[in-house]
C-alpha positions as CSV (number, residue, x, y, z in Angstrom):
1,M,90.9,122.9,49.8
2,G,87.4,124.3,49.6
3,L,85.5,126.7,51.9
4,V,84.0,123.8,53.9
5,E,87.4,122.3,54.7
6,W,88.9,125.7,55.7
7,S,85.9,126.4,57.9
8,A,86.3,123.0,59.6
9,F,90.0,123.5,60.1
10,A,89.4,127.0,61.6
11,A,86.7,125.6,63.9
12,F,89.2,122.9,65.1
13,I,91.9,125.4,65.8
14,L,89.4,127.6,67.8
15,D,88.3,124.4,69.7
16,V,91.9,123.8,70.6
17,C,92.3,127.5,71.7
18,V,89.3,127.1,74.0
19,A,90.8,124.0,75.5
20,V,94.1,125.8,76.2
21,I,92.3,128.7,77.8
22,A,90.2,126.3,79.9
23,T,93.4,124.7,81.2
24,K,94.8,128.1,82.2
25,K,91.6,128.7,84.2
26,G,91.9,125.4,86.0
27,R,89.2,123.7,84.0
28,S,89.2,120.4,82.0
29,A,90.8,120.9,78.6
30,I,89.2,117.8,77.1
31,G,85.8,118.6,78.5
32,W,85.9,122.2,77.1
33,F,87.2,120.9,73.8
34,F,84.1,118.8,73.3
35,I,81.8,121.5,74.6
36,S,83.4,123.8,72.0
37,I,82.8,121.2,69.3
38,F,79.1,120.8,70.1
39,V,78.4,124.4,71.0
40,T,80.3,127.0,68.9
41,P,83.9,127.9,69.8
42,V,82.9,131.5,70.3
43,L,80.0,130.7,72.7
44,S,82.3,128.3,74.6
45,F,84.9,131.0,74.9
46,I,82.3,133.4,76.3
47,M,81.1,130.8,78.7
48,L,84.7,130.3,79.9
49,M,85.2,134.0,80.4
50,V,82.0,134.4,82.4
51,M,82.7,131.3,84.6
52,G,86.2,132.4,85.4
53,E,88.7,130.3,87.3
54,T,87.9,127.5,89.7
55,T,88.2,128.1,93.4
56,D,90.9,125.5,93.9
57,F,92.9,127.0,91.0
58,K,92.6,130.5,92.6
59,L,93.7,129.2,96.0
60,A,96.7,127.4,94.5
61,E,97.8,130.5,92.6
62,L,97.4,132.7,95.7
63,R,99.5,130.3,97.8
64,K,102.1,130.1,95.1
65,N,102.3,133.8,94.7
66,K,102.4,134.4,98.5
67,Q,105.2,131.9,99.0
68,Y,107.3,133.5,96.2
69,A,106.6,137.0,97.5
70,T,107.4,136.4,101.2
71,G,109.8,133.6,101.0
72,E,108.0,131.9,103.8
73,A,106.6,128.4,103.8
74,I,102.9,128.0,103.2
75,P,101.1,127.1,106.4
76,D,100.0,123.5,106.4
77,P,99.5,120.8,109.1
78,Y,103.1,119.6,108.6
79,T,104.8,122.9,109.2
80,H,102.5,125.0,111.3
81,M,100.0,124.6,114.2
82,K,97.6,126.8,116.0
83,C,98.6,128.3,119.3
84,P,96.0,127.0,121.8
85,D,96.1,130.3,123.7
86,C,95.5,132.8,120.9
87,A,94.7,130.5,117.9
88,E,97.2,132.2,115.6
89,L,99.3,130.0,113.3
90,I,102.9,129.4,114.5
91,K,105.6,127.1,113.3
92,I,105.8,123.6,114.8
93,E,109.4,124.2,115.9
94,A,108.4,127.3,117.9
95,K,109.1,127.4,121.6
96,V,107.2,130.6,122.2
97,C,104.2,132.0,120.4
98,K,105.2,135.1,118.6
99,H,101.7,136.6,118.9
100,C,100.9,136.1,122.6
101,G,104.1,134.9,124.2
102,C,102.7,131.6,125.3
103,R,105.5,129.0,126.0
104,I,105.1,125.8,124.1
105,A,106.4,122.5,125.4
106,H,107.0,119.8,122.7
107,N,106.6,116.2,123.6
108,S,107.7,113.4,121.4
109,A,104.2,112.0,121.1
110,Q,102.2,115.2,120.9
111,Q,102.6,118.9,121.4
112,T,101.2,120.5,124.6
113,I,101.2,124.0,125.9
114,A,103.0,124.8,129.2
115,P,101.7,127.7,131.3
116,D,103.8,130.9,131.3
117,S,106.0,131.3,134.4
118,A,105.4,134.6,136.2
119,A,108.9,134.7,137.6
């Protein structure tokens, strides 16, 4: 193998490395592979580092890390709701808001809030 073949092989390996790094940053591996072919792999790598991770990728990582750290479920519309009194997130199964003490009455059709009894 001559110098040209080795250079092409090294460029291909660098293109694949850029694609792997792009995947780890939440970006398209195939897209960045072709960008790396048409632009140089070094310039593509620098562009990836400057651009950073996608917002969706960052949010997914934060949610995953928070769930593992706290052991709690990630709030979503199927597991949590907002308290209409204080607007804090509470679990759907809750009978009393842990933030303001508002009593919550659950109906089968929808969830409504019952007024606190002063007695």
